[in-house]
C-alpha positions in Angstrom: -10.1 -1.9 -5.2 -8.7 1.0 -7.0 -5.1 1.9 -7.2 -3.4 3.3 -4.1 -3.2 6.7 -5.7 -7.0 6.6 -6.2 -7.5 5.7 -2.6 -5.3 8.7 -1.5 -7.3 11.0 -3.7 -10.6 9.7 -2.5 -9.6 10.0 1.2 -8.1 13.5 0.7 -11.3 14.8 -1.0 -13.5 13.1 1.6 -11.7 15.2 4.2 -11.9 18.4 2.1 -8.2 18.8 1.9 -6.3 20.3 -1.1 -3.3 18.5 -2.3 -1.2 21.2 -0.6 -3.0 20.7 2.7 -2.9 17.0 2.5 0.8 17.0 1.6 1.7 19.2 4.5 -0.1 16.8 6.9 1.8 13.8 5.5 5.1 15.5 4.9 5.0 15.3 1.0 4.9 18.3 -1.3 1.7 19.0 -3.4 3.5 18.1 -6.7 4.3 14.7 -5.4 0.7 14.2 -4.1 -0.5 15.0 -7.6 1.9 12.4 -9.1 0.9 9.8 -6.5 -2.8 10.4 -7.3 -2.3 10.0 -11.0 -0.1 6.9 -10.6 3.2 8.3 -11.9 4.8 8.2 -8.5 4.6 5.8 -5.6 3.6 6.8 -2.1 6.5 6.4 0.3 6.2 3.3 2.4 8.0 5.2 5.2 4.9 7.5 5.4 2.3 4.7 5.8 2.0 4.9 9.6 1.6 8.7 9.4 -1.1 8.2 6.7 -2.9 5.7 8.8 -2.9 8.0 11.8 -4.0 11.0 9.7 -6.9 9.1 8.1 -7.7 7.3 11.3 -7.6 4.0 9.5 -6.0 0.8 10.9 -2.3 0.6 9.8 -2.7 -3.0 8.6 -5.4 -1.9 6.1 -3.2 0.9 4.8 -0.3 -1.5 4.5 -2.4 -4.1 2.7 -3.7 -1.5 0.3 -0.2 -0.2 -0.4 1.3 -3.6 -1.0 -1.7 -5.0 -2.9 -1.3 -2.1 -5.4 2.4 -2.8 -5.6 2.0 -6.5 -6.2 -0.8 -6.0 -8.8 1.2 -3.3 -10.6 4.3 -5.5 -10.8 2.3 -8.5 -12.0 0.6 -6.5 -14.7 3.9 -4.9 -15.9 5.5 -8.4 -16.1 2.5 -9.9 -18.0 1.7 -12.4 -15.2 -1.5 -14.3 -15.3 -4.1 -14.0 -12.5 -2.7 -17.3 -11.2 0.3 -15.4 -9.8 -1.8 -14.3 -6.9 -2.8 -17.9 -6.0 0.9 -18.9 -6.2 1.8 -15.9 -4.0 -0.8 -17.0 -1.4 0.6 -20.5 -1.4 4.1 -19.1 -0.9 3.0 -16.9 2.0 1.4 -19.9 3.7 4.6 -21.9 3.1 6.8 -19.1 4.6 4.5 -18.7 7.6 4.5 -22.4 8.2 8.2 -22.7 7.9 8.9 -19.8 10.2 6.4 -21.2 12.7 8.2 -24.5 12.8 11.6 -22.9 13.1 10.3 -20.7 15.9 9.2 -23.8 17.9 12.7 -25.4 17.4 14.4 -22.3 19.0 12.0 -21.9 21.9 
C-alpha cells in the first residue's frame, strides 16, 4: 500500500477532480490537499467519514488506510524493526481479549 497521501491523490485523479474541487468537497483548501498528497501534512482524522462518503468507500477501509499509514510512519521515524507490527498485533489481541472478558463480568 502507498502512503495515505498517495491514496488521496490516486482517488482524486480517478474522479477527475482538481485539488481545489476535491478540497471543496471534503472541506479542506487546495494548498492543504497538495501538502497531504506530497506527505508534508496529515489528513484530518475528523474528515475520514466525509472522505469515505465522497469516495463511496467503506469507512473501515479508509480508517484502516489512515491509521496504517500513521503507524508505519511513526515506526519508520522511530527506527523500529518490522517486528513492531507483530508486537502491535499481539497487543491488539490482548486488549480485545481483556475488554471482552471485562464486558462479560459487567453484563
